[in-house]
Legacy VTK file of the C-alpha trace (Angstrom):
# vtk DataFile Version 3.0
C-alpha trace
ASCII
DATASET POLYDATA
POINTS 141 float
-3.780 13.791 3.252
-6.630 11.754 3.129
-5.030 8.803 4.551
-4.746 11.840 8.201
-8.740 12.102 8.144
-9.189 9.171 7.967
-7.792 8.008 10.727
-8.137 11.400 12.412
-12.104 10.875 12.265
-11.831 7.722 12.833
-9.737 8.053 16.888
-12.913 10.806 16.796
-15.637 8.290 16.802
-13.862 5.743 19.264
-13.384 7.990 21.614
-17.107 8.838 21.653
-18.084 5.815 21.122
-15.845 3.765 23.917
-16.417 6.316 26.606
-19.840 3.968 27.929
-19.639 0.910 26.531
-18.465 -2.345 28.177
-15.064 -3.633 28.513
-15.319 -6.866 25.328
-17.177 -3.732 23.307
-14.165 -1.134 23.454
-12.269 -4.343 22.426
-14.709 -5.254 19.680
-14.917 -1.593 18.199
-10.834 -0.944 18.596
-10.717 -3.571 16.314
-12.963 -2.571 14.206
-10.909 0.727 14.268
-7.503 -1.089 13.266
-9.437 -2.487 10.692
-10.655 1.054 9.123
-6.962 2.092 9.733
-5.110 -0.960 8.077
-8.053 -1.056 5.170
-6.673 2.676 4.924
-2.647 2.165 5.113
-4.055 -0.367 2.187
-5.313 1.419 0.239
-2.211 3.931 0.168
0.156 1.686 0.751
-1.929 0.379 -3.118
-1.494 3.838 -4.682
2.265 4.099 -4.591
2.769 0.935 -5.766
0.012 1.467 -8.844
2.151 5.219 -8.892
5.328 3.667 -8.898
4.828 0.749 -11.590
3.541 3.873 -14.063
6.671 5.626 -13.521
8.269 2.314 -13.962
7.039 2.062 -17.465
8.077 6.084 -18.271
11.994 5.098 -17.337
11.434 1.941 -19.903
10.240 4.171 -22.588
12.810 6.317 -22.324
15.007 4.241 -22.029
14.003 2.696 -25.328
13.807 6.125 -27.253
17.650 6.796 -25.750
18.847 3.816 -27.293
17.190 4.523 -30.003
19.237 7.490 -30.802
22.097 6.172 -29.350
22.309 3.356 -31.663
21.578 6.426 -34.481
24.975 7.923 -32.938
26.380 5.500 -33.886
25.842 4.623 -36.885
26.747 8.292 -37.639
29.900 8.070 -36.347
28.900 11.360 -33.072
31.295 9.887 -30.350
30.442 12.987 -28.569
26.642 12.027 -28.263
27.429 8.814 -27.756
28.823 9.216 -24.650
26.052 11.710 -23.437
23.496 8.758 -24.457
25.328 6.445 -22.474
25.371 8.733 -19.537
22.266 9.141 -19.546
21.039 6.439 -20.150
22.909 4.823 -16.781
21.722 7.175 -15.047
17.653 5.776 -16.081
18.387 2.049 -15.555
19.976 2.485 -12.149
16.446 5.026 -11.091
14.813 2.149 -12.924
16.380 -0.079 -10.917
15.172 1.872 -7.907
11.820 1.969 -8.629
12.225 -1.834 -8.834
13.198 -2.269 -5.670
10.500 0.232 -4.094
8.034 -1.606 -5.844
8.884 -5.050 -4.597
8.668 -3.578 -0.913
5.728 -2.720 -1.430
4.353 -5.608 -3.045
5.317 -6.850 0.122
3.686 -4.218 2.413
0.772 -5.233 0.291
0.332 -8.454 0.622
1.475 -8.033 4.408
-1.634 -5.011 4.960
-4.277 -7.854 2.538
-3.755 -11.180 5.408
-3.965 -8.861 8.548
-6.999 -7.419 6.881
-8.347 -10.703 6.518
-6.580 -11.851 10.010
-8.719 -9.622 11.847
-11.801 -9.905 9.911
-12.091 -13.017 10.784
-11.551 -12.471 15.015
-14.631 -9.967 14.684
-16.698 -12.547 13.055
-15.762 -15.730 15.487
-15.966 -13.184 18.653
-19.304 -11.239 17.385
-20.657 -14.848 17.014
-19.183 -16.181 20.509
-20.815 -12.759 21.972
-24.877 -14.451 19.945
-23.411 -18.042 21.107
-23.488 -15.903 24.874
-26.007 -14.162 25.180
-28.335 -16.981 23.835
-27.228 -19.362 26.344
-27.928 -16.729 29.181
-31.561 -16.423 28.019
-31.831 -20.452 27.672
-31.289 -20.338 31.522
LINES 1 142
141 0 1 2 3 4 5 6 7 8 9 10 11 12 13 14 15 16 17 18 19 20 21 22 23 24 25 26 27 28 29 30 31 32 33 34 35 36 37 38 39 40 41 42 43 44 45 46 47 48 49 50 51 52 53 54 55 56 57 58 59 60 61 62 63 64 65 66 67 68 69 70 71 72 73 74 75 76 77 78 79 80 81 82 83 84 85 86 87 88 89 90 91 92 93 94 95 96 97 98 99 100 101 102 103 104 105 106 107 108 109 110 111 112 113 114 115 116 117 118 119 120 121 122 123 124 125 126 127 128 129 130 131 132 133 134 135 136 137 138 139 140
């Protein structure tokens, strides 16, 4: 929800700001807006990554507890209880493997967004430097 608000606010401010600017300044504002959107996306993706990692830790704990129960049932000779525990353990392991795939996907997205943010910042800095250099050469002439 906060992500949508972040993008909405930036879109409104961009529309107001670009109304009476030169085209080069409009491009700079568009890139800064893109940077802000990417930053919001990065925060959102990192939060999802962290939440999924916590779920994996929880599932690992539950699987460990189930295996402990399974070994107790095995020593007691309780076949029916062992069967139910085997089903639960295999279900939880399947859930864990899906979470691991999801975490791997989110880790890749986080790395990609961080790279894009760094690249966009460098481009903005270079364009600002070019603008300053052009204005200095115009002043000298």
